[in-house]
Backbone as XML, in Angstrom:
<?xml version="1.0"?>
<chain id="A" units="angstrom">
  <residue number="1" name="UNK">
    <atom name="N" x="4.582" y="5.000" z="-1.179"/>
    <atom name="CA" x="4.461" y="6.171" z="-0.328"/>
    <atom name="C" x="3.491" y="5.903" z="0.820"/>
  </residue>
  <residue number="2" name="UNK">
    <atom name="N" x="2.454" y="5.108" z="0.614"/>
    <atom name="CA" x="1.475" y="4.835" z="1.660"/>
    <atom name="C" x="2.100" y="4.085" z="2.827"/>
  </residue>
  <residue number="3" name="UNK">
    <atom name="N" x="3.048" y="3.191" z="2.554"/>
    <atom name="CA" x="3.698" y="2.435" z="3.617"/>
    <atom name="C" x="4.522" y="3.362" z="4.503"/>
  </residue>
  <residue number="4" name="UNK">
    <atom name="N" x="5.177" y="4.335" z="3.890"/>
    <atom name="CA" x="5.969" y="5.283" z="4.669"/>
    <atom name="C" x="5.072" y="6.123" z="5.568"/>
  </residue>
  <residue number="5" name="UNK">
    <atom name="N" x="3.940" y="6.517" z="5.058"/>
    <atom name="CA" x="2.999" y="7.301" z="5.857"/>
    <atom name="C" x="2.495" y="6.473" z="7.029"/>
  </residue>
  <residue number="6" name="UNK">
    <atom name="N" x="2.215" y="5.197" z="6.789"/>
    <atom name="CA" x="1.757" y="4.302" z="7.848"/>
    <atom name="C" x="2.817" y="4.152" z="8.934"/>
  </residue>
  <residue number="7" name="UNK">
    <atom name="N" x="4.059" y="3.964" z="8.531"/>
    <atom name="CA" x="5.148" y="3.805" z="9.499"/>
    <atom name="C" x="5.337" y="5.082" z="10.307"/>
  </residue>
  <residue number="8" name="UNK">
    <atom name="N" x="5.323" y="6.220" z="9.645"/>
    <atom name="CA" x="5.495" y="7.493" z="10.343"/>
    <atom name="C" x="4.341" y="7.742" z="11.306"/>
  </residue>
  <residue number="9" name="UNK">
    <atom name="N" x="3.124" y="7.442" z="10.880"/>
    <atom name="CA" x="1.958" y="7.636" z="11.735"/>
    <atom name="C" x="2.020" y="6.726" z="12.954"/>
  </residue>
  <residue number="10" name="UNK">
    <atom name="N" x="2.364" y="5.465" z="12.742"/>
    <atom name="CA" x="2.453" y="4.520" z="13.862"/>
    <atom name="C" x="3.547" y="4.935" z="14.837"/>
  </residue>
  <residue number="11" name="UNK">
    <atom name="N" x="4.682" y="5.323" z="14.308"/>
    <atom name="CA" x="5.791" y="5.748" z="15.167"/>
    <atom name="C" x="5.418" y="6.987" z="15.969"/>
  </residue>
  <residue number="12" name="UNK">
    <atom name="N" x="4.817" y="7.958" z="15.314"/>
    <atom name="CA" x="4.411" y="9.183" z="16.010"/>
    <atom name="C" x="3.377" y="8.879" z="17.088"/>
  </residue>
  <residue number="13" name="UNK">
    <atom name="N" x="2.463" y="7.979" z="16.821"/>
    <atom name="CA" x="1.443" y="7.612" z="17.805"/>
    <atom name="C" x="2.067" y="6.949" z="19.023"/>
  </residue>
  <residue number="14" name="UNK">
    <atom name="N" x="2.999" y="6.034" z="18.794"/>
    <atom name="CA" x="3.658" y="5.341" z="19.907"/>
    <atom name="C" x="4.443" y="6.331" z="20.756"/>
  </residue>
  <residue number="15" name="UNK">
    <atom name="N" x="5.217" y="7.176" z="20.124"/>
    <atom name="CA" x="6.015" y="8.127" z="20.896"/>
    <atom name="C" x="5.150" y="9.169" z="21.590"/>
  </residue>
  <residue number="16" name="UNK">
    <atom name="N" x="4.083" y="9.595" z="20.936"/>
    <atom name="CA" x="3.190" y="10.573" z="21.565"/>
    <atom name="C" x="2.517" y="9.987" z="22.798"/>
  </residue>
  <residue number="17" name="UNK">
    <atom name="N" x="2.075" y="8.731" z="22.698"/>
    <atom name="CA" x="1.443" y="8.111" z="23.868"/>
    <atom name="C" x="2.452" y="7.923" z="24.990"/>
  </residue>
  <residue number="18" name="UNK">
    <atom name="N" x="3.696" y="7.629" z="24.654"/>
    <atom name="CA" x="4.734" y="7.497" z="25.676"/>
    <atom name="C" x="5.001" y="8.828" z="26.368"/>
  </residue>
  <residue number="19" name="UNK">
    <atom name="N" x="5.069" y="9.883" z="25.590"/>
    <atom name="CA" x="5.300" y="11.216" z="26.165"/>
    <atom name="C" x="4.146" y="11.609" z="27.078"/>
  </residue>
  <residue number="20" name="UNK">
    <atom name="N" x="2.931" y="11.348" z="26.655"/>
    <atom name="CA" x="1.764" y="11.674" z="27.472"/>
    <atom name="C" x="1.802" y="10.902" z="28.784"/>
  </residue>
  <residue number="21" name="UNK">
    <atom name="N" x="2.170" y="9.614" z="28.731"/>
    <atom name="CA" x="2.241" y="8.821" z="29.961"/>
    <atom name="C" x="3.314" y="9.341" z="30.906"/>
  </residue>
  <residue number="22" name="UNK">
    <atom name="N" x="4.456" y="9.749" z="30.369"/>
    <atom name="CA" x="5.530" y="10.292" z="31.203"/>
    <atom name="C" x="5.073" y="11.588" z="31.852"/>
  </residue>
  <residue number="23" name="UNK">
    <atom name="N" x="4.453" y="12.448" z="31.066"/>
    <atom name="CA" x="3.977" y="13.729" z="31.598"/>
    <atom name="C" x="2.963" y="13.497" z="32.713"/>
  </residue>
  <residue number="24" name="UNK">
    <atom name="N" x="2.149" y="12.480" z="32.557"/>
    <atom name="CA" x="1.130" y="12.199" z="33.566"/>
    <atom name="C" x="1.696" y="11.383" z="34.737"/>
  </residue>
  <residue number="25" name="UNK">
    <atom name="N" x="2.980" y="11.056" z="34.700"/>
    <atom name="CA" x="3.592" y="10.345" z="35.810"/>
    <atom name="C" x="3.376" y="8.851" z="35.766"/>
  </residue>
  <residue number="26" name="UNK">
    <atom name="N" x="3.182" y="8.314" z="34.617"/>
    <atom name="CA" x="2.908" y="6.891" z="34.489"/>
    <atom name="C" x="4.129" y="6.159" z="33.909"/>
  </residue>
  <residue number="27" name="UNK">
    <atom name="N" x="5.259" y="6.353" z="34.534"/>
    <atom name="CA" x="6.486" y="5.714" z="34.062"/>
    <atom name="C" x="6.370" y="4.195" z="34.162"/>
  </residue>
  <residue number="28" name="UNK">
    <atom name="N" x="5.710" y="3.705" z="35.198"/>
    <atom name="CA" x="5.544" y="2.261" z="35.359"/>
    <atom name="C" x="4.725" y="1.678" z="34.203"/>
  </residue>
  <residue number="29" name="UNK">
    <atom name="N" x="3.748" y="2.419" z="33.721"/>
    <atom name="CA" x="2.937" y="1.943" z="32.598"/>
    <atom name="C" x="3.780" y="1.837" z="31.335"/>
  </residue>
  <residue number="30" name="UNK">
    <atom name="N" x="4.667" y="2.782" z="31.134"/>
    <atom name="CA" x="5.537" y="2.740" z="29.949"/>
    <atom name="C" x="6.474" y="1.538" z="30.041"/>
  </residue>
  <residue number="31" name="UNK">
    <atom name="N" x="7.032" y="1.305" z="31.221"/>
    <atom name="CA" x="7.935" y="0.168" z="31.386"/>
    <atom name="C" x="7.201" y="-1.147" z="31.113"/>
  </residue>
  <residue number="32" name="UNK">
    <atom name="N" x="5.934" y="-1.198" z="31.467"/>
    <atom name="CA" x="5.150" y="-2.402" z="31.234"/>
    <atom name="C" x="4.779" y="-2.555" z="29.767"/>
  </residue>
  <residue number="33" name="UNK">
    <atom name="N" x="4.443" y="-1.463" z="29.117"/>
    <atom name="CA" x="3.976" y="-1.509" z="27.735"/>
    <atom name="C" x="5.095" y="-1.454" z="26.693"/>
  </residue>
  <residue number="34" name="UNK">
    <atom name="N" x="6.303" y="-1.108" z="27.094"/>
    <atom name="CA" x="7.393" y="-0.935" z="26.138"/>
    <atom name="C" x="7.625" y="-2.164" z="25.251"/>
  </residue>
  <residue number="35" name="UNK">
    <atom name="N" x="7.671" y="-3.378" z="25.798"/>
    <atom name="CA" x="7.883" y="-4.532" z="24.907"/>
    <atom name="C" x="6.763" y="-4.698" z="23.876"/>
  </residue>
  <residue number="36" name="UNK">
    <atom name="N" x="5.523" y="-4.489" z="24.289"/>
    <atom name="CA" x="4.402" y="-4.628" z="23.355"/>
    <atom name="C" x="4.453" y="-3.540" z="22.286"/>
  </residue>
  <residue number="37" name="UNK">
    <atom name="N" x="4.798" y="-2.332" z="22.685"/>
    <atom name="CA" x="4.899" y="-1.240" z="21.711"/>
    <atom name="C" x="6.040" y="-1.493" z="20.735"/>
  </residue>
  <residue number="38" name="UNK">
    <atom name="N" x="7.155" y="-1.991" z="21.243"/>
    <atom name="CA" x="8.289" y="-2.299" z="20.375"/>
    <atom name="C" x="7.952" y="-3.404" z="19.384"/>
  </residue>
  <residue number="39" name="UNK">
    <atom name="N" x="7.270" y="-4.443" z="19.851"/>
    <atom name="CA" x="6.876" y="-5.539" z="18.964"/>
    <atom name="C" x="5.889" y="-5.057" z="17.907"/>
  </residue>
  <residue number="40" name="UNK">
    <atom name="N" x="4.964" y="-4.202" z="18.309"/>
    <atom name="CA" x="4.000" y="-3.654" z="17.359"/>
    <atom name="C" x="4.711" y="-2.860" z="16.261"/>
  </residue>
  <residue number="41" name="UNK">
    <atom name="N" x="5.646" y="-2.028" z="16.647"/>
    <atom name="CA" x="6.389" y="-1.239" z="15.654"/>
    <atom name="C" x="7.188" y="-2.166" z="14.739"/>
  </residue>
  <residue number="42" name="UNK">
    <atom name="N" x="7.790" y="-3.195" z="15.305"/>
    <atom name="CA" x="8.567" y="-4.144" z="14.502"/>
    <atom name="C" x="7.681" y="-4.831" z="13.470"/>
  </residue>
  <residue number="43" name="UNK">
    <atom name="N" x="6.493" y="-5.251" z="13.875"/>
    <atom name="CA" x="5.582" y="-5.917" z="12.947"/>
    <atom name="C" x="5.095" y="-4.967" z="11.857"/>
  </residue>
  <residue number="44" name="UNK">
    <atom name="N" x="4.861" y="-3.720" z="12.204"/>
    <atom name="CA" x="4.427" y="-2.738" z="11.204"/>
    <atom name="C" x="5.518" y="-2.531" z="10.167"/>
  </residue>
  <residue number="45" name="UNK">
    <atom name="N" x="6.749" y="-2.411" z="10.623"/>
    <atom name="CA" x="7.864" y="-2.202" z="9.691"/>
    <atom name="C" x="8.050" y="-3.431" z="8.800"/>
  </residue>
  <residue number="46" name="UNK">
    <atom name="N" x="7.972" y="-4.633" z="9.377"/>
    <atom name="CA" x="8.106" y="-5.844" z="8.563"/>
    <atom name="C" x="6.987" y="-5.956" z="7.533"/>
  </residue>
  <residue number="47" name="UNK">
    <atom name="N" x="5.772" y="-5.626" z="7.921"/>
    <atom name="CA" x="4.646" y="-5.689" z="6.987"/>
    <atom name="C" x="4.816" y="-4.679" z="5.864"/>
  </residue>
  <residue number="48" name="UNK">
    <atom name="N" x="5.352" y="-3.520" z="6.184"/>
    <atom name="CA" x="5.550" y="-2.490" z="5.171"/>
    <atom name="C" x="6.654" y="-2.873" z="4.188"/>
  </residue>
  <residue number="49" name="UNK">
    <atom name="N" x="7.658" y="-3.584" z="4.676"/>
    <atom name="CA" x="8.778" y="-3.971" z="3.817"/>
    <atom name="C" x="8.533" y="-5.261" z="3.049"/>
  </residue>
  <residue number="50" name="UNK">
    <atom name="N" x="7.544" y="-6.030" z="3.496"/>
    <atom name="CA" x="7.303" y="-7.340" z="2.897"/>
    <atom name="C" x="6.859" y="-7.190" z="1.443"/>
  </residue>
  <residue number="51" name="UNK">
    <atom name="N" x="7.517" y="-7.940" z="0.588"/>
    <atom name="CA" x="7.181" y="-7.918" z="-0.833"/>
    <atom name="C" x="6.982" y="-9.355" z="-1.284"/>
  </residue>
  <residue number="52" name="UNK">
    <atom name="N" x="6.036" y="-9.544" z="-2.159"/>
    <atom name="CA" x="5.817" y="-10.886" z="-2.671"/>
    <atom name="C" x="6.756" y="-11.135" z="-3.841"/>
  </residue>
  <residue number="53" name="UNK">
    <atom name="N" x="7.404" y="-12.272" z="-3.821"/>
    <atom name="CA" x="8.330" y="-12.630" z="-4.888"/>
    <atom name="C" x="7.539" y="-13.185" z="-6.067"/>
  </residue>
  <residue number="54" name="UNK">
    <atom name="N" x="7.839" y="-12.747" z="-7.264"/>
    <atom name="CA" x="7.129" y="-13.278" z="-8.430"/>
    <atom name="C" x="7.502" y="-14.733" z="-8.677"/>
  </residue>
  <residue number="55" name="UNK">
    <atom name="N" x="6.592" y="-15.473" z="-9.241"/>
    <atom name="CA" x="6.838" y="-16.880" z="-9.543"/>
    <atom name="C" x="7.926" y="-16.981" z="-10.606"/>
  </residue>
  <residue number="56" name="UNK">
    <atom name="N" x="8.764" y="-18.004" z="-10.494"/>
    <atom name="CA" x="9.880" y="-18.137" z="-11.426"/>
    <atom name="C" x="9.442" y="-18.687" z="-12.777"/>
  </residue>
  <residue number="57" name="UNK">
    <atom name="N" x="8.276" y="-19.340" z="-12.833"/>
    <atom name="CA" x="7.817" y="-19.919" z="-14.077"/>
    <atom name="C" x="8.397" y="-21.295" z="-14.328"/>
  </residue>
  <residue number="58" name="UNK">
    <atom name="N" x="9.265" y="-21.749" z="-13.448"/>
    <atom name="CA" x="9.898" y="-23.066" z="-13.586"/>
    <atom name="C" x="8.950" y="-24.129" z="-13.055"/>
  </residue>
  <residue number="59" name="UNK">
    <atom name="N" x="8.650" y="-25.113" z="-13.895"/>
    <atom name="CA" x="7.749" y="-26.192" z="-13.474"/>
    <atom name="C" x="8.552" y="-27.454" z="-13.228"/>
  </residue>
  <residue number="60" name="UNK">
    <atom name="N" x="8.125" y="-28.192" z="-12.232"/>
    <atom name="CA" x="8.775" y="-29.447" z="-11.882"/>
    <atom name="C" x="7.830" y="-30.571" z="-12.254"/>
  </residue>
  <residue number="61" name="UNK">
    <atom name="N" x="8.366" y="-31.604" z="-12.910"/>
    <atom name="CA" x="7.538" y="-32.737" z="-13.325"/>
    <atom name="C" x="7.107" y="-33.543" z="-12.103"/>
  </residue>
  <residue number="62" name="UNK">
    <atom name="N" x="5.859" y="-33.979" z="-12.101"/>
    <atom name="CA" x="5.337" y="-34.781" z="-11.003"/>
    <atom name="C" x="5.936" y="-36.175" z="-11.038"/>
  </residue>
  <residue number="63" name="UNK">
    <atom name="N" x="6.223" y="-36.725" z="-9.875"/>
    <atom name="CA" x="6.760" y="-38.074" z="-9.770"/>
    <atom name="C" x="5.602" y="-39.006" z="-9.434"/>
  </residue>
  <residue number="64" name="UNK">
    <atom name="N" x="5.388" y="-40.064" z="-10.241"/>
    <atom name="CA" x="4.252" y="-40.963" z="-9.967"/>
    <atom name="C" x="4.488" y="-41.771" z="-8.681"/>
  </residue>
  <residue number="65" name="UNK">
    <atom name="N" x="3.379" y="-42.061" z="-7.991"/>
    <atom name="CA" x="3.433" y="-42.890" z="-6.790"/>
    <atom name="C" x="3.745" y="-44.330" z="-7.171"/>
  </residue>
  <residue number="66" name="UNK">
    <atom name="N" x="4.286" y="-45.091" z="-6.191"/>
    <atom name="CA" x="4.536" y="-46.514" z="-6.420"/>
    <atom name="C" x="3.198" y="-47.241" z="-6.449"/>
  </residue>
  <residue number="67" name="UNK">
    <atom name="N" x="3.098" y="-48.193" z="-7.349"/>
    <atom name="CA" x="1.842" y="-48.955" z="-7.427"/>
    <atom name="C" x="1.970" y="-50.259" z="-6.665"/>
  </residue>
  <residue number="68" name="UNK">
    <atom name="N" x="0.877" y="-50.779" z="-6.201"/>
    <atom name="CA" x="0.861" y="-52.070" z="-5.531"/>
    <atom name="C" x="1.197" y="-51.989" z="-4.056"/>
  </residue>
  <residue number="69" name="UNK">
    <atom name="N" x="1.403" y="-50.826" z="-3.505"/>
    <atom name="CA" x="1.665" y="-50.680" z="-2.089"/>
    <atom name="C" x="3.028" y="-51.174" z="-1.650"/>
  </residue>
  <residue number="70" name="UNK">
    <atom name="N" x="3.977" y="-51.306" z="-2.563"/>
    <atom name="CA" x="5.306" y="-51.766" z="-2.196"/>
    <atom name="C" x="6.009" y="-50.677" z="-1.395"/>
  </residue>
  <residue number="71" name="UNK">
    <atom name="N" x="6.744" y="-51.060" z="-0.335"/>
    <atom name="CA" x="7.418" y="-50.046" z="0.491"/>
    <atom name="C" x="8.609" y="-49.427" z="-0.161"/>
  </residue>
</chain>
């Protein structure tokens, strides 16, 4: 639930700042900042969705190095 709240808060903040800039006549600022805002939202969503995969428990036997420096 905390991740959803974070995403909603971030989205609302981005859109609110965009609306404020438009109201204040700063359309050029929005056009300049849009890629950065979009990337920020994308990273927030990816971080919220990211899950760590549990270890499989499968062990692989170590392979010994060649002795004597043979190629």
